[in-house]
C-alpha positions in Angstrom: 194.7 58.0 83.1 192.1 59.9 84.8 191.3 57.4 87.5 187.8 57.0 86.0 185.9 54.3 84.4 183.4 53.5 81.7 180.2 51.3 81.9 178.7 50.1 78.8 175.5 48.1 78.5 173.8 47.1 75.3 170.5 45.2 74.5 169.3 44.0 71.1 166.7 46.3 69.7 166.8 48.5 72.7 170.0 50.4 72.2 173.4 51.0 73.9 174.0 53.1 77.1 177.5 54.4 77.8 178.3 56.0 81.2 181.6 57.7 81.9 182.6 58.0 85.5 185.3 60.6 86.4 186.6 61.5 89.7 185.2 64.7 91.4 187.6 67.7 90.9 189.0 69.0 94.2 190.9 72.0 93.0 189.6 75.6 91.9 187.9 75.7 88.5 190.1 76.8 85.7 190.3 80.4 84.6 188.5 80.8 81.2 190.4 83.1 78.8 188.5 86.2 77.6 188.7 88.1 74.4 191.0 90.6 76.1 193.5 87.8 76.6 194.1 87.9 72.8 196.2 91.0 73.2 198.6 89.0 75.3 199.5 86.6 72.7 203.1 87.2 71.3 204.8 85.4 68.5 208.2 85.7 67.0 210.3 85.5 63.9 212.3 82.3 64.7 212.4 79.3 62.5 210.5 76.3 63.7 210.7 72.7 62.3 207.2 71.2 62.8 207.0 67.4 62.8 203.7 65.8 62.7 202.4 62.6 61.0 198.9 63.6 60.8 198.2 65.8 57.8 195.3 67.7 59.3 197.0 68.3 62.6 200.1 69.4 60.8 198.1 71.9 58.7 196.6 73.5 61.8 199.8 73.8 63.6 201.4 75.2 60.6 198.8 77.7 60.0 198.8 78.8 63.7 202.7 79.1 63.8 202.7 81.2 60.7 199.9 83.4 62.0 202.2 84.1 65.1 205.1 85.2 62.7 207.2 82.1 62.9 209.0 80.8 59.8 207.9 77.1 59.5 209.4 74.1 57.8 207.2 71.1 57.9 208.1 67.4 57.9 205.8 64.4 58.3 208.1 62.0 59.9 211.5 61.7 61.8 213.7 60.9 58.8 212.4 63.8 56.8 213.0 66.1 59.8 216.6 65.1 60.0 217.1 65.7 56.4 215.8 69.3 57.0 218.1 69.8 60.0 221.1 68.6 58.0 220.4 71.2 55.2 219.1 74.2 57.3 221.2 75.8 59.9 218.5 78.4 60.7 216.1 76.0 62.7 215.9 77.3 66.3 213.1 74.9 67.6 211.9 71.5 66.8 208.1 71.1 67.6 207.6 67.4 67.3 204.7 64.9 68.0 206.0 62.2 70.3 204.0 59.3 69.0 204.8 58.8 65.2 204.9 55.6 63.0 208.0 54.4 61.2 210.4 53.6 63.9 211.4 57.0 64.7 209.2 58.6 67.4 209.6 62.2 68.7 212.2 61.3 71.5 214.4 59.3 69.0 214.1 62.2 66.6 215.0 65.0 69.3 218.0 62.9 70.6 219.2 62.6 67.0 218.6 66.3 66.3 220.5 67.3 69.5 223.5 65.3 68.4 223.6 67.0 65.2 222.7 70.5 66.7 223.4 70.6 70.5 221.7 73.9 71.3 218.5 73.1 69.5 215.4 73.7 71.6 212.7 71.0 71.6 208.9 71.2 72.2 207.0 67.9 72.2 203.3 67.6 71.6 201.0 64.7 72.1 197.5 63.7 72.6 198.4 61.6 75.5 198.7 63.2 79.0 202.2 64.3 80.4 201.8 61.7 83.0 201.1 58.8 80.5 204.0 60.1 78.4 206.5 60.3 81.1 205.5 57.0 82.9 205.1 55.3 79.7 208.9 55.8 79.2 208.5 58.0 76.1 209.9 61.1 77.8 211.9 62.1 80.8 210.4 64.2 83.4 211.1 68.0 83.0 210.9 68.0 79.2 208.7 70.6 77.5 205.4 69.1 76.5 202.4 70.9 75.0 199.3 68.4 75.3 196.9 68.3 72.3 194.5 69.9 71.7 196.2 73.2 72.6 195.2 76.7 72.0 196.8 79.3 69.9 197.7 81.2 73.2 199.2 78.1 74.9 201.4 77.4 71.8 202.5 81.0 71.6 203.3 81.2 75.4 205.2 77.9 75.3 207.2 78.9 72.2 208.2 82.3 73.8 209.2 80.4 77.1 211.5 78.2 75.1 212.8 80.9 72.7 213.0 83.8 75.0 211.5 87.2 74.6 210.6 88.2 71.0 213.1 90.4 69.1 
């Protein structure tokens, strides 16, 4: 996905050598966030349905969302998330992993959720790059995707972008 490659050589009793070859970056260096940027992190009081099949990742996301002031309902798979949406009218945003086991991935879940609740906002997350997800047919171009791992600030900004300014 990065247009690089890997070379692995191994000899018995000598060891293994792994070399990663990545293309040279041609753009400007990324700006590193400073402690002063912490003041710009804005949360909200909206209700978010968090859908993540990995318990550890779900726990971190849950803790982060709650620290930003959001009310969070969690689900570990698509069918559980749909059950929540059928019972709770206060969910304003679906924050879902794209790749999940059990036949209901994030895209299928979002499609079903929007049939039930047409105005529902959706934020996808994935460990895959946006390019791999879109070209792999898992998502359409132009959807809102937050790549893992994401920072607290990146999550906060993406949620505010989707939900609008905080009250």
